[in-house]
C-alpha positions in Angstrom: 0.0 0.0 0.0 2.8 2.4 0.8 4.3 1.7 -2.6 1.1 2.8 -4.4 0.9 5.9 -2.2 4.4 6.9 -3.0 3.8 6.4 -6.7 0.7 8.5 -6.6 2.5 11.2 -4.7 5.3 11.1 -7.2 2.9 11.3 -10.1 1.0 14.2 -8.6 4.1 16.1 -7.7 5.5 15.6 -11.2 2.3 17.0 -12.7 2.5 20.0 -10.5 6.1 20.6 -11.4 5.4 20.3 -15.1 2.5 22.7 -14.9 4.9 25.4 -13.6 3.0 26.0 -10.4 5.5 24.4 -8.1 9.0 25.5 -7.0 12.2 23.5 -7.0 11.4 21.9 -3.6 8.3 20.2 -5.0 10.3 18.9 -7.9 12.9 17.6 -5.6 10.2 15.9 -3.5 8.8 14.2 -6.6 12.2 12.9 -7.5 12.7 11.6 -4.0 9.3 9.9 -3.9 10.0 8.3 -7.2 13.4 7.1 -5.9 11.7 5.7 -2.8 9.2 3.8 -4.9 11.9 2.3 -7.1 13.8 1.1 -4.0 10.5 -0.4 -2.6 10.1 -2.4 -5.8 13.7 -3.6 -5.6 13.2 -4.6 -1.9 10.1 -6.7 -2.9 12.0 -8.4 -5.7 14.9 -9.3 -3.4 12.5 -10.6 -0.8 10.8 -12.7 -3.4 14.1 -14.1 -4.6 15.2 -14.9 -1.1 12.2 -17.1 -0.7 13.1 -19.1 -3.8 16.9 -19.3 -3.0 19.1 -21.6 -1.1 20.9 -20.6 2.1 23.6 -18.4 0.4 21.0 -16.8 -2.0 18.7 -16.1 1.0 21.5 -14.3 2.8 22.4 -12.2 -0.3 18.9 -11.4 -1.2 17.9 -10.6 2.4 20.9 -8.1 2.5 19.7 -6.6 -0.7 16.2 -6.3 0.6 17.4 -4.6 3.8 19.5 -2.1 1.8 16.6 -1.2 -0.4 14.2 -0.9 2.5 16.6 1.6 4.2 17.1 3.6 1.0 13.3 3.7 0.4 12.6 5.0 3.9 15.5 7.5 3.6 14.1 8.8 0.2 10.6 9.0 1.5 11.8 11.1 4.5 13.7 13.4 2.2 10.6 13.8 0.0 8.5 14.7 3.1 11.2 17.2 4.2 11.3 18.8 0.8 7.5 19.2 0.8 7.6 20.7 4.3 10.3 23.2 3.1 8.2 24.0 0.0 5.2 25.1 2.1 
């Protein structure tokens, strides 16, 4: 659900930026939200691969999933901060 929300936010912010009604902070927030969504997708892919893998593959893919989860959260927080600064 968070993934869909982030994509919707990214799309909305991109439209606002394209319409020329938003400032640089909103554009930055849209980029961060998009980055967050991409990391969330990669996290889910790695989690899915971990379920299918053997012991070594599980460890590798769980590490990838953890990395992408942290990056997704970081990007989402940066997007929120940019929106706060824009307002």
